[in-house]
C-alpha positions in Angstrom: 0.9 -18.6 -15.0 2.7 -17.3 -11.8 1.9 -18.6 -8.5 1.3 -16.2 -6.0 4.9 -16.1 -3.5 6.9 -13.3 -2.9 9.5 -13.6 -5.5 6.4 -13.0 -7.7 4.0 -10.6 -5.6 6.3 -8.5 -4.0 8.5 -6.9 -6.5 4.9 -5.5 -7.8 3.8 -3.7 -4.9 3.6 0.0 -4.5 2.2 0.7 -1.7 2.6 -0.2 2.3 0.0 -3.1 2.4 1.8 -6.3 1.5 4.2 -5.6 4.1 5.2 -8.0 5.5 4.0 -10.4 3.1 2.7 -14.3 4.5 2.4 -16.8 1.7 1.2 -20.5 1.9 0.5 -23.0 -0.7 -2.2 -24.0 1.3 -4.2 -23.2 4.5 -7.3 -23.7 6.1 -8.0 -19.5 5.3 -5.9 -16.6 5.3 -7.7 -15.2 7.7 -6.4 -17.2 10.4 -2.7 -16.4 9.2 -2.6 -13.0 10.6 -3.1 -11.9 14.2 -2.8 -8.4 16.2 0.7 -8.5 16.7 1.4 -7.8 12.4 1.7 -3.9 11.7 -1.4 -2.7 9.8 -1.0 -3.1 6.2 0.5 -7.1 6.8 -0.8 -9.6 4.5 -1.9 -13.3 4.1 -1.8 -15.4 1.2 -2.1 -19.0 -0.2 -2.9 -20.6 -3.3 -6.0 -22.9 -2.2 -7.8 -22.6 1.3 -9.5 -25.8 3.2 -11.6 -24.1 5.0 -12.2 -20.6 3.4 -15.3 -18.9 4.6 -17.7 -16.4 3.4 -20.5 -14.2 4.6 -23.0 -16.5 6.9 -20.7 -19.2 7.3 -20.6 -19.9 3.4 -17.7 -22.3 2.1 -15.4 -20.6 -0.3 -13.8 -23.1 -2.4 -11.6 -23.0 -5.1 -8.6 -25.0 -7.7 -5.2 -24.8 -6.1 -3.9 -21.9 -8.1 -7.1 -20.3 -10.1 -8.0 -17.3 -7.4 -6.8 -14.7 -5.6 -7.5 -15.6 -2.2 -6.0 -12.7 0.5 -6.0 -10.9 4.3 -4.8 -7.6 5.2 -4.8 -6.3 8.5 -6.1 -3.3 9.7 -6.6 -1.0 12.3 -9.8 1.4 11.4 -10.3 4.4 13.9 -13.0 3.6 16.4 -15.1 6.6 14.7 -15.8 4.2 12.4 -18.0 1.5 11.5 -16.3 -1.8 10.5 -19.5 -3.1 8.6 -18.7 -0.6 6.0 -15.1 -2.4 5.4 -16.7 -5.0 3.0 -18.0 -2.2 1.4 -14.4 -0.1 1.1 -13.0 -3.9 -0.3 -15.8 -4.3 -2.7 -15.4 -0.9 -4.3 -11.7 -1.7 -4.2 -12.2 -5.2 -5.7 -14.5 -3.9 -8.6 -11.6 -1.2 -9.5 -8.8 -3.9 -9.7 -10.8 -6.1 -12.1 -12.1 -3.0 -14.3 -8.4 -2.2 -14.7 -7.7 -5.8 -15.4 -10.3 -7.0 -18.0 -11.6 -3.5 -19.4 -15.6 -4.7 -18.7 -17.6 -2.8 -16.0 -17.8 -4.5 -12.6 -20.7 -3.9 -9.6 -20.6 -4.0 -6.0 -23.7 -6.1 -4.5 -24.1 -5.0 -1.1 -23.0 -5.8 1.2 -19.7 -7.9 0.3 -20.0 -9.0 -4.1 -18.2 -8.2 -6.9 -20.1 -8.9 -10.0 -18.9 -9.1 -13.3 -21.0 -10.2 -16.5 -24.2 -10.9 -14.3 -22.0 -13.2 -12.2 -20.7 -13.2 -8.9 -16.7 -13.4 -9.2 -15.9 -11.8 -5.8 -16.6 -11.5 -2.4 -15.1 -10.1 1.3 -15.5 -10.5 4.6 -14.2 -8.5 7.7 -13.7 -10.0 11.2 -12.9 -8.0 14.5 -9.7 -9.6 16.5 -8.0 -8.2 19.1 -9.1 -4.4 19.0 -7.5 -5.3 14.9 -9.7 -6.1 12.1 -9.0 -9.1 9.6 -10.2 -8.4 6.2 -10.6 -11.1 3.3 -11.2 -10.9 0.3 -11.3 -13.8 -2.7 -11.5 -13.1 -6.6 -12.3 -15.6 -9.0 -9.5 -15.5 -11.5 -8.9 -18.1 -13.9 -11.7 -20.8 -13.1 -13.4 -22.4 -15.9 -16.9 -23.3 -16.0 -16.2 -27.1 -14.2 -14.7 -25.2 -11.6 -17.2 -23.0 -10.4 -20.3 -23.9 -7.6 -23.8 -24.4 -9.4 -27.0 -23.7 -7.6 -26.0 -20.4 -5.8 -28.5 -17.5 -5.4 -26.1 -15.4 -8.3 -24.3 -17.5 -10.7 -20.4 -17.5 -10.5 -18.2 -16.5 -12.5 -14.5 -15.8 -13.3 -12.2 -12.8 -14.8 -11.5 -15.9 -17.3 -15.0 -17.4 -18.1 -16.1 -13.2 -18.8 -13.2 -12.3 -20.9 -12.2 -15.8 -22.5 -8.0 -15.5 -21.5 -6.3 -15.9 -18.4 -5.3 -13.4 -16.0 -2.0 -12.7 -14.5 -2.9 -13.1 -10.9 0.4 -11.6 -9.4 -0.2 -8.1 -11.2 -3.8 -8.1 -10.3 -3.2 -9.1 -6.4 -0.9 -5.8 -6.6 -3.1 -3.8 -8.4 -6.3 -4.9 -5.6 -3.4 -4.1 -2.7 -2.6 -0.9 -3.8 -6.1 0.3 -4.4 -7.7 -1.1 -1.1 -4.8 1.1 0.6 -5.8 4.3 -1.5 -9.5 3.5 -0.6 -9.4 2.5 3.0 -6.9 5.7 3.5 -10.0 7.9 2.2 -12.3 5.7 4.2 -10.1 6.1 7.3 -10.4 9.9 7.0 -14.0 10.6 5.6 -16.0 8.0 6.5 -18.1 6.4 3.8 -19.1 9.5 2.0 -15.4 8.8 0.5 -16.8 5.9 -1.4 -20.2 6.9 -2.3 -19.8 8.1 -5.3 -17.8 4.9 -6.6 -20.5 2.7 -4.9 -23.2 4.6 -6.5 -21.6 4.2 -10.1 -21.0 0.7 -9.5 -24.6 -0.8 -6.9 -25.7 -4.0 -8.6 -28.5 -3.9 -6.4 -30.3 -0.5 -6.9 -33.5 -0.9 -8.9 -33.1 -4.7 -8.5 -36.7 -6.3 -7.0 -35.3 -8.1 -3.8 -36.8 -10.3 -1.0 -34.3 -9.2 2.7 -35.2 -11.9 4.9 -39.0 -12.7 3.0 -39.6 -9.1 2.9 -40.4 -7.8 -0.9 -39.5 -4.8 -2.4 -36.8 -2.5 -4.0 -33.4 -1.7 -3.7 -33.1 2.1 -3.8 -29.1 1.9 -3.1 -26.8 2.4 -0.3 -27.4 4.9 2.4 -25.4 7.6 3.5 -24.1 5.5 6.5 -23.7 2.1 4.7 -26.9 0.3 5.1 -29.3 -0.7 2.0 -32.3 1.3 1.3 -35.1 -0.3 0.3 -38.6 0.5 -1.3 -41.1 -2.0 0.2 -45.3 -1.7 0.5 -44.8 -0.5 4.3 -42.2 2.2 3.3 -39.0 2.6 3.1 -36.4 0.3 4.9 -32.8 0.5 6.0 -31.0 -3.0 6.0 -27.9 -3.2 8.6 -27.5 -7.3 7.2 -30.0 -10.1 6.3 -30.2 -12.6 3.4 -30.6 -10.1 0.1 -32.3 -12.4 -2.8 -33.1 -11.3 -6.2 -37.0 -12.1 -6.7 -37.9 -10.5 -10.3 -36.5 -8.4 -13.0 -34.7 -5.3 -12.8 -36.7 -1.5 -12.6 -35.9 1.8 -14.2 -33.5 3.1 -12.3 
């Protein structure tokens, strides 16, 4: 399988994201490869991260050459909520994964993508000097022994879900094009522009969950991007928090 070097990926790019395209075989994190001096759409990629992080400071580890580890520099309008960008990324990633695998993918609020009931992707958005660096990690070709254990939601990969290896350069190119399209829609029209796609792929909706110790049932992603939860004390809108599945799915 090819690596994600410029010679493998740049000929496949079809939009403005990925120009320029920064690449290292190993790095601490792709989030640190970009700064405000780069144009919007600049992309950083590496084959292995030594200090990759996910949401809430969690580590993101993967064997060399098994994943897509990418960061994109964005300059969203001041009127838009930066927190919504992980949902934009989640939807774009889910669609790219669906095209690569032929399977339905779901978005787990606020930043994960689930395939065959296993987490295969996560995202993080960091404000920096008036810009946002949006990081996305996708487990592509890991085998069971390569995946972490003991996670709240079992970890998976595209290979584990389909039984075949996947071409990472073409998947990355598809992801960047889809992210560009969803980002432009969001820039122009906000969360409403991606609400339908998110609703169709909402992993948590109808499931019994606990949010920072408060039990309830996820009712869906609200119009402002927050998670709506039905609790014994009434509706709860969640801006951020630790989400845990606590029981079987309820009727949707």
